[in-house]
C-alpha positions as CSV (number, residue, x, y, z in Angstrom):
1,M,-14.3,-7.1,-27.1
2,T,-11.9,-9.0,-29.4
3,Q,-8.4,-7.6,-29.5
4,P,-7.4,-6.6,-33.0
5,T,-4.8,-8.6,-34.8
6,N,-1.6,-6.7,-35.5
7,P,0.3,-7.2,-38.7
8,T,3.8,-8.7,-38.7
9,P,6.8,-7.0,-40.5
10,D,6.5,-9.5,-43.3
11,A,2.8,-8.8,-43.7
12,D,3.6,-5.1,-43.8
13,Q,6.2,-5.5,-46.6
14,T,3.8,-7.8,-48.5
15,A,1.0,-5.3,-48.4
16,I,3.3,-2.5,-49.6
17,R,4.6,-4.6,-52.5
18,G,1.1,-5.4,-53.4
19,R,0.2,-1.7,-53.6
20,L,3.3,-1.0,-55.6
21,D,2.4,-3.8,-58.0
22,V,-1.1,-2.4,-58.5
23,A,0.3,1.2,-59.1
24,I,2.9,0.0,-61.7
25,D,0.4,-2.3,-63.4
26,D,-1.8,0.8,-63.8
27,V,1.1,2.6,-65.4
28,F,1.5,-0.2,-68.0
29,D,-2.2,-0.3,-68.7
30,R,-2.1,3.4,-69.4
31,W,1.1,3.0,-71.4
32,E,-0.7,0.6,-73.8
33,S,-3.4,3.2,-74.4
34,G,-0.8,6.0,-74.6
35,L,0.8,8.1,-71.8
36,G,0.7,11.3,-73.9
37,G,3.8,13.3,-73.4
38,Q,4.9,11.6,-70.1
39,R,7.8,9.3,-70.2
40,P,7.2,5.7,-68.8
41,Q,10.0,6.3,-66.2
42,D,8.3,9.4,-65.0
43,A,4.9,7.7,-64.8
44,I,6.4,4.8,-62.7
45,R,8.2,7.3,-60.5
46,D,5.0,9.2,-59.8
47,A,3.1,5.9,-59.1
48,V,5.8,4.8,-56.6
49,L,5.9,8.3,-54.9
50,A,2.1,8.2,-54.6
51,V,2.3,4.9,-52.7
52,R,5.0,6.3,-50.5
53,D,3.0,9.4,-49.7
54,T,0.1,7.2,-48.7
55,E,2.3,5.1,-46.3
56,L,3.8,8.3,-44.8
57,A,0.3,9.7,-44.2
58,A,-0.8,6.5,-42.5
59,A,2.4,6.6,-40.3
60,H,1.8,10.2,-39.4
61,D,-1.8,9.4,-38.4
62,L,-0.6,6.6,-36.2
63,T,2.0,8.9,-34.6
64,A,-0.7,11.5,-33.9
65,R,-3.0,8.9,-32.3
66,T,-0.1,7.6,-30.2
67,L,0.8,11.1,-29.0
68,A,-2.9,11.6,-28.1
69,S,-2.9,8.4,-26.2
70,L,0.3,9.4,-24.4
71,E,-1.2,12.7,-23.4
72,K,-4.4,11.0,-22.1
73,V,-2.4,8.5,-20.0
74,T,0.0,11.1,-18.7
75,E,-2.9,13.3,-17.6
76,R,-4.6,10.4,-15.8
77,A,-1.3,9.5,-14.1
78,R,-0.9,13.2,-13.0
79,R,-4.3,13.1,-11.5
80,A,-3.6,9.8,-9.7
81,E,-0.3,11.1,-8.4
82,A,-2.0,14.3,-7.1
83,R,-4.7,12.3,-5.3
84,V,-2.0,10.0,-3.7
85,A,-0.2,13.1,-2.5
86,E,-3.4,14.5,-1.1
87,L,-4.1,11.3,0.8
88,E,-0.6,11.2,2.2
89,Q,-1.1,14.8,3.4
90,Q,-4.4,13.9,5.0
91,T,-2.9,10.9,6.7
92,T,-0.1,13.0,8.1
93,R,-2.4,15.8,9.3
94,A,-4.6,13.2,11.0
95,A,-1.6,11.6,12.7
96,D,-0.3,14.9,13.9
97,L,-3.7,16.0,15.4
98,L,-4.6,12.7,17.0
99,P,-3.3,12.4,20.6
100,A,-1.0,9.5,21.3
101,W,-2.7,8.2,24.5
102,E,-6.0,6.4,24.2
103,A,-8.4,4.9,26.7
104,V,-10.4,1.8,25.6
105,Y,-13.0,-0.5,27.1
106,E,-12.5,-4.1,26.0
107,P,-15.4,-6.2,27.3
108,G,-14.1,-9.3,25.6
109,N,-17.4,-10.6,24.2
110,V,-18.3,-7.6,22.0
111,S,-16.4,-5.0,20.0
112,D,-14.0,-2.7,21.8
113,Y,-15.3,0.8,22.8
114,L,-13.0,3.8,22.5
115,I,-13.4,6.0,25.5
116,G,-11.3,8.8,24.2
117,Y,-7.8,10.3,23.5
118,A,-5.5,12.3,25.7
119,N,-2.0,13.9,25.3
120,D,-0.5,12.3,28.4
121,Q,-0.9,9.3,30.7
122,D,-2.6,11.0,33.7
123,P,-5.4,12.7,31.7
124,A,-6.0,9.3,29.9
125,T,-6.3,7.3,33.1
126,G,-8.4,10.0,34.7
127,M,-10.8,10.0,31.7
128,A,-11.0,6.2,31.9
129,E,-11.8,6.2,35.6
130,A,-14.4,8.9,35.2
131,W,-16.0,6.9,32.4
132,M,-16.1,3.7,34.5
133,R,-17.7,5.6,37.5
134,S,-20.4,6.9,35.1
135,Q,-21.2,3.3,34.0
136,A,-21.3,1.5,37.3
137,E,-20.7,1.8,41.0
138,V,-17.0,1.5,42.0
139,T,-16.8,-0.7,45.2
140,G,-13.0,-1.1,45.4
141,R,-9.8,0.8,45.0
142,L,-8.7,1.5,41.5
143,E,-5.2,0.8,40.4
144,W,-3.3,0.9,37.1
145,V,-1.1,-2.1,36.4
146,A,1.5,-2.0,33.6
147,D,1.5,-4.9,31.1
148,E,4.9,-5.0,29.3
149,Q,3.9,-8.0,27.2
150,L,1.1,-6.1,25.5
151,A,3.3,-3.0,25.0
152,T,4.6,-4.1,21.6
153,G,4.0,-3.4,18.0
154,R,1.8,-0.2,17.6
155,Y,2.0,0.6,21.3
156,D,4.9,1.1,23.6
157,R,3.0,1.7,26.9
158,W,0.1,-0.4,28.1
159,F,-1.8,-0.2,31.4
160,E,-4.8,-2.2,32.6
161,L,-7.3,-0.9,35.3
162,V,-7.7,-3.2,38.3
163,Q,-10.2,-2.9,41.1
164,R,-8.8,-4.0,44.5
165,H,-11.4,-5.2,47.0
166,D,-11.1,-5.6,50.8
167,D,-11.7,-9.3,50.6
168,G,-8.5,-9.7,48.6
169,V,-10.3,-10.5,45.3
170,D,-9.2,-8.3,42.4
171,T,-11.4,-7.7,39.4
172,G,-10.5,-6.3,36.0
173,P,-13.3,-4.2,34.4
174,G,-11.6,-4.5,31.0
175,I,-10.4,-0.9,30.7
176,I,-7.0,-0.1,29.4
177,V,-4.9,2.9,28.6
178,R,-2.1,2.7,26.0
179,R,0.2,5.0,24.1
180,R,0.3,4.6,20.3
181,L,3.5,5.0,18.4
182,A,3.4,8.0,16.0
183,D,4.9,6.2,13.0
184,E,2.4,3.3,13.0
185,T,-0.9,2.9,11.2
186,T,-3.8,0.6,11.9
187,D,-4.8,-2.3,9.7
188,T,-8.0,-0.5,9.0
189,E,-6.1,2.6,7.7
190,T,-3.8,0.4,5.6
191,T,-6.7,-1.4,4.1
192,A,-8.4,1.9,3.4
193,D,-5.3,3.3,1.7
194,T,-4.9,0.1,-0.4
195,S,-8.5,0.3,-1.5
196,E,-8.1,4.0,-2.4
197,L,-5.0,3.2,-4.5
198,L,-6.7,0.4,-6.3
199,G,-9.6,2.7,-7.1
200,L,-7.2,5.3,-8.5
201,I,-5.6,2.6,-10.7
202,R,-9.1,1.6,-12.0
203,D,-9.8,5.3,-12.7
204,F,-6.8,6.0,-14.9
205,L,-6.8,2.7,-16.8
206,D,-7.9,3.1,-20.4
207,P,-10.8,0.8,-21.1
208,D,-9.6,0.2,-24.7
209,P,-7.8,-3.1,-25.4
210,C,-4.1,-3.1,-26.1
211,S,-3.0,-3.0,-29.7
212,F,0.7,-4.0,-30.4
213,D,2.6,-3.0,-33.5
214,H,5.2,-5.2,-35.1
215,H,7.8,-3.9,-32.6
216,G,5.7,-5.1,-29.7
217,Y,4.8,-1.6,-28.6
218,C,1.3,-0.8,-27.5
219,Q,-0.1,1.8,-29.9
220,A,-3.5,2.0,-28.1
221,H,-1.9,3.3,-24.9
222,G,1.2,4.9,-26.3
223,Y,3.5,2.6,-24.3
224,L,6.9,2.4,-26.1
225,G,9.1,0.9,-23.4
226,G,9.7,-2.2,-21.3
227,E,9.3,-5.8,-22.6
228,P,7.7,-6.2,-26.0
229,M,4.0,-7.1,-26.1
230,S,3.7,-5.9,-22.5
231,C,1.7,-2.8,-21.6
232,P,1.1,-1.5,-18.0
233,H,-2.6,-1.1,-18.8
234,G,-2.9,-4.7,-19.8
235,R,-0.9,-6.0,-16.9
236,A,-2.9,-3.8,-14.4
237,K,-6.2,-5.1,-15.9
238,K,-5.1,-8.7,-15.4
239,L,-4.0,-8.1,-11.8
240,L,-7.2,-6.3,-10.9
241,A,-9.3,-9.1,-12.5
242,E,-7.4,-11.6,-10.4
243,L,-8.0,-9.6,-7.2
244,D,-11.7,-9.4,-8.1
245,Q,-12.1,-13.1,-8.5
246,P,-12.2,-14.0,-4.7
247,A,-14.8,-11.3,-4.2
248,V,-16.9,-12.7,-7.0
249,G,-16.6,-16.2,-5.7
250,A,-17.6,-15.0,-2.2
251,R,-20.7,-13.3,-3.6
252,Q,-21.7,-16.4,-5.5
253,D,-21.2,-18.7,-2.4
254,G,-23.3,-16.3,-0.4
255,K,-25.8,-15.9,-3.2
256,A,-25.7,-12.1,-2.5
């Protein structure tokens, strides 16, 4: 869709002068054929006032459309804000309900397997050992070894299960128990939240193109602040289009 061209202040003044010239010429045309009992001054005054009333009506209509656009954008922003608050509450509730200790099987060659969650270290290690015995025969003595180097970032405690054998050879079945910090989120959760927020932005964006007046304000979306010729809707559409470009390129390369 082609964005409409907006008139400049000089173009506005020229258009008004043109309408006044036509109105006054009409008075003189009627003067030559007789104005009846009306004085020429009154006829010119009435013609000028008629042009003024037309301009005021057009300005009033523009103001009404601007207010309608503002109401629409404000309502969409309220819905987006409410949805973000809802997501934050859901994330907080999930973090409060999820126990901090987790037992995980990390075979190394395939995806990790979550054994389960527990509220403390002993229940977590007991759950992990029981799961191991259900999967294979245990031929050695099980022992948990702390690994301080891995206890960083999202986790402050990290233990690996080691199986001690009588021949002195120790084996690691790839089972760990770790404690997750309460104020950390996973990369998956962060990505999901970002995708959700981008979806909300797409939802409340107005599909209509921007339309700037001679002051540089966007009349299509009722944006009357910030830098001239700059509207949040237009900037958001541009940024979203840039974010979509890598995905489009990937689909084309993969011929999906």
